[in-house]
Steps between C-alpha positions, in 0.01 A plus 500: 500500500482146367606368163255348254575132442350298215403176672387333178849546347679172419822702501450598866433138596820395317699776673366397840578135427863599438503706819369203703738248343796728572445481877752273667323196637216479247528166323167489311205722413169322482180612329345784699177307542504121524288335231280327755393841635396629162254282307509739207879511506521123511259469207691753290833337580366156414353609167767743377806361675582854615678527830341701778672835570783481750440851629147598601418866434178683572388850580394821338843651430534718805454208738660177392494152655776255423483129586802273477547138601860391546716210598806573710822317574620390842798735531295805600195521726179498295348804678813700426487405130128583484556843658784570255283400203222731621745787545649441153154502341400819683830660402443414135149651511640829629247732660197296399276395787551126511376203699753222452413143599786253502417137571775244566356176370813283509817494705771275373822471305 
């Protein structure tokens, strides 16, 4: 049996942001979708000054998709950090059926 997850909940996104930031090796969390990939998002951000969400959530509650773009340091291998982030996100979601996409967009100090 899977858990029902509210993907439109800002609280869940905030919780997941904390989970991601707590993983050793994560130095930065970037907006889930780059502005250049989202014309609507870029327009809204330009007009309102609102930042794009750092954790991308979608799904119908029983199946959830999570998208996270991170920067990692140089002390741990990037694939290892990405796997640990994905595992931490899945662990936080409990028994919910989740597809977790972790993209490393920067490696540096």
